[in-house]
C-alpha positions as CSV (number, residue, x, y, z in Angstrom):
1,X,8.3,-35.1,18.4
2,X,11.5,-34.2,20.1
3,X,11.3,-30.6,21.3
4,X,12.3,-29.1,24.6
5,X,9.4,-27.2,26.0
6,X,11.4,-24.8,28.2
7,X,13.3,-22.6,25.8
8,X,16.0,-22.0,28.4
9,X,17.7,-18.9,29.8
10,X,21.4,-19.8,29.4
11,X,23.1,-19.8,26.0
12,X,23.8,-23.5,26.4
13,X,20.2,-24.2,27.1
14,X,19.1,-22.2,24.1
15,X,21.7,-23.9,21.9
16,X,20.5,-27.3,22.9
17,X,16.8,-26.4,22.3
18,X,17.7,-24.8,19.0
19,X,19.4,-28.1,17.9
20,X,16.4,-30.1,19.0
21,X,14.2,-27.7,16.9
22,X,16.4,-28.0,13.8
23,X,16.4,-31.7,14.0
24,X,12.7,-31.6,13.3
25,X,13.2,-30.3,9.7
26,X,12.6,-33.1,7.2
27,X,15.7,-34.7,5.6
28,X,16.5,-34.8,1.9
29,X,18.7,-37.4,0.3
30,X,21.2,-37.1,3.2
31,X,21.8,-35.0,6.3
32,X,24.1,-31.9,6.2
33,X,25.1,-31.6,9.8
34,X,27.1,-28.4,9.2
35,X,24.0,-26.8,7.6
36,X,21.8,-27.8,10.5
37,X,24.4,-26.4,13.0
38,X,24.3,-23.1,11.0
39,X,20.6,-22.8,11.4
40,X,20.8,-23.6,15.1
41,X,23.4,-20.8,15.6
42,X,21.1,-18.4,13.7
43,X,18.3,-19.2,16.1
44,X,20.5,-18.7,19.2
45,X,22.0,-15.4,17.9
46,X,18.7,-13.8,16.7
47,X,15.9,-14.7,19.1
48,X,14.9,-14.8,22.7
49,X,12.3,-17.3,23.6
50,X,9.5,-14.7,23.4
51,X,10.8,-13.4,20.1
52,X,11.0,-17.0,18.9
53,X,7.3,-17.6,19.6
54,X,6.3,-14.4,17.8
55,X,8.5,-15.0,14.8
56,X,7.3,-18.6,14.5
57,X,3.7,-17.6,14.5
58,X,4.2,-15.5,11.4
59,X,5.6,-18.1,8.9
60,X,3.8,-21.1,7.4
61,X,7.0,-23.2,7.7
62,X,6.6,-23.2,11.5
63,X,8.9,-22.1,14.3
64,X,12.1,-22.8,12.4
65,X,11.1,-20.8,9.4
66,X,10.1,-18.0,11.7
67,X,13.6,-17.7,13.1
68,X,15.1,-17.5,9.6
69,X,12.6,-15.3,7.8
70,X,11.5,-12.9,10.4
71,X,8.0,-11.6,10.1
72,X,7.3,-12.5,6.5
73,X,5.2,-15.1,5.0
74,X,1.6,-16.4,5.3
75,X,0.0,-16.8,8.7
76,X,0.2,-20.2,10.4
77,X,-3.2,-21.9,10.0
78,X,-2.7,-25.0,12.2
79,X,-4.6,-25.6,15.4
80,X,-4.0,-28.3,18.1
81,X,-5.2,-31.6,16.9
82,X,-6.3,-30.6,13.4
83,X,-3.8,-32.8,11.6
84,X,-2.3,-29.9,9.6
85,X,1.4,-29.3,9.5
86,X,2.5,-26.2,11.3
87,X,2.8,-24.7,14.8
88,X,0.3,-23.2,17.2
89,X,1.5,-20.7,19.7
90,X,0.1,-19.7,23.1
91,X,1.7,-17.6,25.8
92,X,3.0,-20.6,27.7
93,X,3.8,-23.4,25.3
94,X,4.2,-24.6,21.7
95,X,2.1,-27.2,20.0
96,X,5.0,-28.3,17.7
97,X,3.4,-30.8,15.3
98,X,6.0,-30.9,12.6
99,X,8.3,-28.4,10.8
100,X,7.0,-29.3,7.4
101,X,7.9,-26.1,5.6
102,X,11.7,-26.1,5.8
103,X,14.2,-27.8,3.4
104,X,18.0,-27.6,3.5
105,X,19.2,-27.3,-0.1
106,X,22.4,-29.2,0.4
107,X,20.5,-32.3,1.6
108,X,18.9,-32.6,-1.8
109,X,22.2,-33.0,-3.8
110,X,22.8,-36.4,-5.2
111,X,26.0,-36.6,-3.1
112,X,27.9,-34.7,-0.6
113,X,30.2,-31.8,-1.6
114,X,32.7,-29.5,0.1
115,X,30.9,-26.4,-1.0
116,X,34.1,-24.9,-2.3
117,X,35.2,-23.5,-5.6
118,X,36.8,-26.8,-6.5
119,X,33.8,-28.9,-5.2
120,X,30.7,-26.7,-5.3
121,X,27.1,-27.8,-4.5
122,X,25.0,-28.3,-7.6
123,X,22.2,-25.8,-8.3
124,X,19.9,-28.7,-9.0
125,X,19.9,-29.3,-5.3
126,X,18.2,-26.0,-4.7
127,X,15.6,-26.7,-7.4
128,X,14.9,-30.1,-5.9
129,X,14.5,-28.7,-2.5
130,X,11.9,-26.2,-3.8
131,X,10.1,-29.0,-5.6
132,X,9.9,-30.9,-2.3
133,X,8.2,-28.1,-0.4
134,X,4.6,-28.8,0.6
135,X,1.8,-27.4,-1.5
136,X,1.3,-24.5,0.9
137,X,4.9,-23.4,0.3
138,X,7.8,-22.9,2.7
139,X,11.5,-22.2,3.0
140,X,14.6,-23.5,1.4
141,X,17.8,-22.8,3.4
142,X,21.0,-22.5,1.4
143,X,23.9,-22.9,3.9
144,X,27.3,-21.2,3.5
145,X,29.2,-22.5,0.5
146,X,29.7,-22.3,-3.3
147,X,26.8,-23.4,-5.6
148,X,27.3,-24.0,-9.3
149,X,24.1,-23.0,-11.1
150,X,24.2,-24.8,-14.4
151,X,20.7,-23.7,-15.5
152,X,18.4,-20.9,-14.3
153,X,16.5,-21.6,-11.0
154,X,12.8,-21.1,-11.4
155,X,10.3,-20.2,-8.7
156,X,6.9,-21.2,-10.1
157,X,4.5,-20.9,-7.2
158,X,3.5,-18.6,-4.2
159,X,4.9,-18.6,-0.7
160,X,8.4,-19.7,-1.4
161,X,11.3,-18.4,0.6
162,X,15.0,-18.9,-0.5
163,X,17.3,-17.8,2.2
164,X,21.0,-18.1,2.6
165,X,23.7,-17.1,5.1
166,X,24.7,-13.9,3.4
167,X,27.7,-13.4,1.1
168,X,29.0,-16.8,2.2
169,X,26.1,-18.4,0.3
170,X,27.7,-17.8,-3.1
171,X,25.9,-18.7,-6.4
172,X,28.0,-18.8,-9.6
173,X,27.7,-20.3,-13.1
174,X,29.9,-21.2,-16.0
175,X,27.1,-19.7,-18.3
176,X,26.6,-22.9,-20.3
177,X,22.9,-23.1,-19.5
178,X,22.2,-19.4,-19.8
179,X,20.8,-17.8,-22.9
180,X,22.4,-14.4,-23.7
181,X,20.0,-11.4,-23.5
182,X,17.4,-13.4,-21.8
183,X,18.2,-15.7,-18.8
184,X,18.3,-15.0,-15.1
185,X,20.0,-17.0,-12.4
186,X,16.7,-16.9,-10.5
187,X,13.6,-16.5,-12.7
188,X,10.1,-15.8,-11.4
189,X,7.4,-15.7,-14.0
190,X,3.7,-15.6,-12.9
191,X,1.2,-14.0,-10.7
192,X,2.7,-15.3,-7.4
193,X,2.6,-13.9,-3.8
194,X,4.8,-14.3,-0.8
195,X,8.1,-14.9,-2.5
196,X,11.2,-13.9,-0.6
197,X,14.9,-14.0,-1.8
198,X,17.3,-13.1,1.0
199,X,21.0,-13.4,2.1
200,X,22.3,-14.7,-1.2
201,X,25.3,-13.7,-3.4
202,X,24.7,-14.0,-7.2
203,X,27.7,-13.7,-9.5
204,X,27.1,-13.3,-13.2
205,X,30.6,-13.9,-14.4
206,X,30.7,-16.1,-17.5
207,X,27.2,-14.9,-18.7
208,X,26.5,-12.4,-21.5
209,X,23.7,-9.8,-20.9
210,X,21.8,-11.9,-18.3
211,X,20.3,-11.0,-15.0
212,X,20.8,-12.1,-11.4
213,X,17.1,-12.1,-10.7
214,X,14.3,-11.6,-13.3
215,X,10.7,-11.1,-12.1
216,X,7.8,-10.9,-14.5
217,X,4.2,-11.7,-14.9
218,X,2.8,-10.0,-11.8
219,X,4.6,-11.5,-8.8
220,X,4.9,-9.9,-5.4
221,X,8.5,-10.4,-4.2
222,X,10.8,-9.3,-1.4
223,X,14.5,-9.2,-2.2
224,X,16.5,-8.6,0.9
225,X,20.2,-8.7,1.9
226,X,21.4,-10.0,-1.4
227,X,24.5,-9.3,-3.4
228,X,24.6,-8.9,-7.2
229,X,28.0,-9.0,-8.9
230,X,29.3,-9.0,-12.5
231,X,26.0,-9.1,-14.5
232,X,27.5,-7.5,-17.6
233,X,26.7,-7.2,-21.3
234,X,25.5,-4.7,-23.9
235,X,23.0,-6.7,-26.0
236,X,19.6,-5.2,-26.4
237,X,18.4,-6.0,-22.8
238,X,21.7,-5.0,-21.1
239,X,23.2,-7.0,-18.2
240,X,21.3,-6.3,-14.9
241,X,21.7,-7.4,-11.3
242,X,17.9,-7.4,-10.8
243,X,15.1,-6.7,-13.3
244,X,11.3,-6.5,-12.9
245,X,8.8,-6.5,-15.8
246,X,5.2,-7.0,-14.7
247,X,2.2,-7.4,-16.9
248,X,4.5,-7.5,-20.0
249,X,1.7,-7.5,-22.5
250,X,0.2,-4.2,-21.4
251,X,1.4,-0.8,-20.1
252,X,-1.8,-0.4,-18.0
253,X,-2.1,-0.9,-14.3
254,X,-2.8,-2.6,-12.0
255,X,0.8,-3.6,-11.3
256,X,2.2,-5.7,-8.5
257,X,4.8,-4.7,-5.9
258,X,8.4,-5.7,-5.5
259,X,10.6,-4.6,-2.5
260,X,14.3,-4.5,-2.6
261,X,16.0,-3.9,0.8
262,X,19.6,-3.8,2.0
263,X,21.1,-5.2,-1.1
264,X,24.5,-4.6,-2.7
265,X,25.1,-4.1,-6.5
266,X,28.6,-3.9,-8.0
267,X,30.1,-4.2,-11.4
268,X,26.8,-4.9,-13.2
269,X,25.9,-3.2,-16.5
270,X,23.0,-1.7,-14.6
271,X,22.3,-2.5,-10.9
272,X,18.4,-2.5,-11.0
273,X,15.9,-2.1,-13.8
274,X,12.2,-1.6,-12.9
275,X,9.7,-1.6,-15.7
276,X,5.9,-1.6,-15.4
277,X,5.8,-2.3,-11.7
278,X,5.2,-0.9,-8.2
279,X,8.3,-1.0,-6.1
280,X,10.3,0.2,-3.2
281,X,14.1,0.2,-3.1
282,X,15.5,0.8,0.4
283,X,18.8,1.1,2.1
284,X,20.8,-0.6,-0.7
285,X,24.3,0.2,-2.0
286,X,25.1,0.6,-5.6
287,X,28.9,0.7,-6.2
288,X,30.8,1.0,-9.5
289,X,28.1,-0.3,-11.9
290,X,29.2,0.2,-15.5
291,X,26.3,2.4,-16.7
292,X,23.6,3.1,-14.1
293,X,22.9,2.3,-10.5
294,X,19.2,2.3,-11.0
295,X,17.1,2.6,-14.1
296,X,13.3,3.0,-13.9
297,X,11.3,2.9,-17.1
298,X,7.8,2.8,-18.5
299,X,5.1,3.4,-16.0
300,X,7.0,2.2,-13.1
301,X,5.7,3.7,-9.8
302,X,7.9,3.5,-6.8
303,X,9.9,4.9,-4.0
304,X,13.7,5.0,-3.9
305,X,14.7,5.7,-0.3
306,X,17.9,5.9,1.7
307,X,20.2,4.3,-0.8
308,X,23.9,4.9,-1.6
309,X,24.9,5.2,-5.2
310,X,28.6,5.8,-6.2
311,X,30.7,5.7,-9.4
312,X,27.9,5.1,-12.0
313,X,29.4,6.8,-15.2
314,X,26.1,7.4,-16.9
315,X,23.5,8.0,-14.1
316,X,23.2,7.2,-10.5
317,X,19.3,7.1,-10.5
318,X,17.7,7.2,-14.0
319,X,14.0,7.9,-14.3
320,X,13.0,7.5,-17.9
321,X,9.6,7.6,-19.6
322,X,8.0,7.3,-16.2
323,X,6.0,9.4,-13.7
324,X,5.0,9.8,-10.1
325,X,8.2,8.4,-8.6
326,X,9.5,9.3,-5.1
327,X,13.2,9.7,-4.6
328,X,14.0,10.6,-1.0
329,X,17.0,10.6,1.2
330,X,19.5,9.0,-1.1
331,X,23.2,9.8,-1.3
332,X,24.6,9.9,-4.9
333,X,28.3,10.6,-5.5
334,X,30.8,10.5,-8.4
335,X,28.3,9.7,-11.2
336,X,27.5,11.2,-14.6
337,X,24.1,12.6,-13.8
338,X,23.3,12.1,-10.1
339,X,19.5,11.9,-10.5
340,X,18.1,12.2,-14.0
341,X,14.5,12.6,-15.1
342,X,14.1,12.0,-18.8
343,X,10.7,12.6,-20.3
344,X,9.2,12.0,-16.8
345,X,6.4,13.8,-14.9
346,X,5.3,14.3,-11.4
347,X,8.5,13.3,-9.7
348,X,9.2,14.1,-6.0
349,X,13.0,14.4,-5.5
350,X,13.4,15.4,-1.9
351,X,16.1,15.4,0.7
352,X,18.9,13.8,-1.3
353,X,22.6,14.5,-1.1
354,X,24.4,14.7,-4.4
355,X,28.1,15.4,-5.0
356,X,30.8,15.4,-7.7
357,X,28.7,14.5,-10.7
358,X,30.0,15.3,-14.2
359,X,26.7,16.0,-16.2
360,X,24.5,17.6,-13.5
361,X,23.6,16.8,-9.9
362,X,19.9,16.7,-10.6
363,X,19.0,16.7,-14.3
364,X,15.5,17.1,-15.8
365,X,15.4,16.9,-19.5
366,X,12.9,16.2,-22.4
367,X,12.7,13.2,-24.6
368,X,11.7,13.0,-28.3
369,X,8.6,14.9,-29.5
370,X,5.8,15.0,-28.5
371,X,7.4,16.2,-25.3
372,X,5.6,16.1,-22.0
373,X,8.1,16.5,-19.1
374,X,7.9,18.4,-15.9
375,X,5.6,19.0,-12.9
376,X,8.5,17.8,-10.6
377,X,9.1,18.8,-7.0
378,X,12.9,19.2,-6.3
379,X,13.2,20.2,-2.7
380,X,15.4,20.0,0.4
381,X,18.4,18.5,-1.5
382,X,22.1,19.3,-1.1
383,X,23.9,19.3,-4.4
384,X,27.6,20.3,-4.4
385,X,31.0,20.1,-6.0
386,X,29.7,19.3,-9.5
387,X,32.6,21.1,-11.2
388,X,31.7,22.7,-14.6
389,X,28.0,21.7,-14.6
390,X,24.9,22.9,-12.8
391,X,23.8,21.5,-9.5
392,X,20.2,21.4,-10.7
393,X,19.5,21.6,-14.4
394,X,16.1,22.0,-16.3
395,X,16.5,21.7,-20.0
396,X,14.3,22.9,-22.9
397,X,10.6,22.2,-22.8
398,X,10.6,21.2,-19.2
399,X,7.4,22.6,-17.8
400,X,6.2,23.8,-14.4
401,X,8.8,22.4,-12.0
402,X,9.2,23.6,-8.4
403,X,12.8,24.0,-7.2
404,X,12.7,25.0,-3.6
405,X,14.7,25.0,-0.4
406,X,17.8,23.3,-1.8
407,X,21.4,24.0,-0.8
408,X,23.6,24.3,-3.9
409,X,27.4,24.8,-3.4
410,X,30.5,24.9,-5.6
411,X,28.8,23.9,-8.9
412,X,29.0,25.9,-12.1
413,X,25.5,27.2,-11.5
414,X,23.4,26.4,-8.4
415,X,20.2,26.2,-10.5
416,X,20.2,26.4,-14.3
417,X,17.0,26.8,-16.3
418,X,18.0,26.3,-19.9
419,X,14.9,26.6,-22.0
420,X,12.4,25.6,-19.4
421,X,9.0,27.3,-18.8
422,X,6.9,28.0,-15.8
423,X,9.6,27.2,-13.3
424,X,9.5,28.4,-9.7
425,X,12.9,28.8,-8.0
426,X,12.4,29.7,-4.4
427,X,14.1,29.6,-1.0
428,X,17.3,28.0,-2.2
429,X,20.8,28.8,-0.8
430,X,23.3,29.1,-3.6
431,X,26.9,29.5,-2.5
432,X,30.3,29.5,-4.2
433,X,29.1,28.5,-7.6
434,X,31.5,29.5,-10.3
435,X,29.2,31.3,-12.7
436,X,25.9,32.2,-11.0
437,X,23.8,31.2,-8.1
438,X,20.8,31.0,-10.5
439,X,21.2,31.0,-14.3
440,X,18.3,31.4,-16.7
441,X,18.8,31.2,-20.4
442,X,16.1,31.0,-23.1
443,X,13.4,30.4,-20.5
444,X,10.0,31.9,-20.0
445,X,7.6,32.5,-17.1
446,X,10.3,31.9,-14.5
447,X,9.7,33.1,-10.9
448,X,12.8,33.5,-8.8
449,X,11.7,34.3,-5.2
450,X,13.3,34.5,-1.8
451,X,16.7,32.8,-2.6
452,X,20.1,33.5,-1.0
453,X,22.7,33.5,-3.7
454,X,26.3,34.7,-2.9
455,X,30.0,34.2,-3.4
456,X,29.6,33.8,-7.1
457,X,30.3,36.1,-10.0
458,X,26.5,36.6,-10.3
459,X,23.7,36.1,-7.9
460,X,21.2,35.8,-10.7
461,X,22.2,35.8,-14.4
462,X,19.6,35.8,-17.2
463,X,20.6,35.5,-20.8
464,X,19.4,34.6,-24.3
465,X,15.8,35.0,-25.1
466,X,14.6,34.8,-21.5
467,X,11.3,36.6,-21.0
468,X,8.5,36.9,-18.5
469,X,10.8,36.9,-15.5
470,X,9.8,37.6,-11.9
471,X,12.7,38.3,-9.5
472,X,11.6,39.2,-6.0
473,X,12.7,39.1,-2.3
474,X,16.1,37.6,-3.0
475,X,19.3,38.2,-0.9
476,X,22.1,38.7,-3.5
477,X,24.7,40.4,-1.4
478,X,28.3,39.3,-1.7
479,X,28.8,38.4,-5.4
480,X,31.9,39.5,-7.2
481,X,30.6,40.8,-10.6
482,X,27.0,41.8,-10.0
483,X,24.1,40.9,-7.8
484,X,22.1,40.3,-10.9
485,X,22.1,40.7,-14.7
486,X,18.8,40.4,-16.4
487,X,17.3,40.4,-19.9
488,X,13.8,40.4,-21.3
489,X,11.2,43.2,-21.6
490,X,8.5,41.5,-19.6
491,X,9.9,41.2,-16.1
492,X,8.9,42.1,-12.6
493,X,11.9,42.9,-10.3
494,X,11.6,44.2,-6.7
495,X,12.5,44.0,-3.0
496,X,15.9,42.3,-3.6
497,X,19.0,42.9,-1.5
498,X,21.8,43.7,-3.8
499,X,24.5,45.4,-1.7
């Protein structure tokens, strides 16, 4: 075993030791020196000696896999002298037996390639490298370059990590081995754990209604730092950058969890579809997808946190026939509906920033009968500049939603209740909306409490068959037509500032 025990303090020493470490990775059909240099530079750039020990301890592929995959993967189980492949860590040294859990995909190609558009690496090399991993799993590294994926890649066991070098690891296809309306470039089907896909770019050009990644059957997967481009098509399943369908034979829990972190989705029919799964989507960017940025359907349960969604003509974030979702801290701009709940229940929509949407900023609406939609918390959001449409809109038969402490500026209405019932509208700031700060039409049992609504024609405007209305403790000074105009015989009005 050739490994330099003193990690080294200078960059030159660290580079030499990284090279020695990388040399321990098993070879495939041939050696790809450039790929091994790329791994070595990753080690030098990302880790000090102490970080290296900690990272290596976390991954079954050994120290090398630890550098590449961070703190993910199964625990190392080897101990000194036990004859099991792996790495044992102490405070002072490394018992480096063998780095059995790492494969370099390009070394499993039948021949050498330039990794260019004209001479890409074959996708079969990636599949062969996965097949060569030990039974306990491990990592396949895809160096920078172009890969031609003739047929879908399949991950069919637990504890497999596919990691690339970022957008420079570019997977494309001519579509010949892809079935329209069904195939994915990477397919995971089964109840697997510990699967990681990271730092890959997947291009769906030349496919018809396929997916970049499809996950089904109950797998637990992390997708991190990946790019999804050009997964288009309008057949029944729609083109999708990434899609998850767990427990496909039943709507009932328990479901498994999928995490999507720091990914980029552009020019897909839909960026992500989640269906019957637990999930988190964090810190990802959805830009100019043809229909929706995200589409969550059918007993999905998840958290959508800190994402940027722009230029999705239908919906930025679409929650349909689902419930108990959490949508927090996202920025949504220039979409149809910014965030839409369609026949959903129990949503928490908190702290988002929504601008310049053409249907509504935040839009809660019923589905087909029998309808059961509502019980949503919409709080702490900024919704603005949605010209000609409401900032927050609750349509007919939406029941018992709480709209509180939002800032609503330069929309048609700040908040519009259009046939909803049992709504509480409280503590909002509504400014410079072109019709009313708060507009209520054909709604019942609405409480409007403690809002500040100004610089609009009306602070509060009630119309149609609205009845059972409570309007109290609002500051309605500074509107141009009237502080409020109300209808309905059964109303309680008091303690409002009107002039």
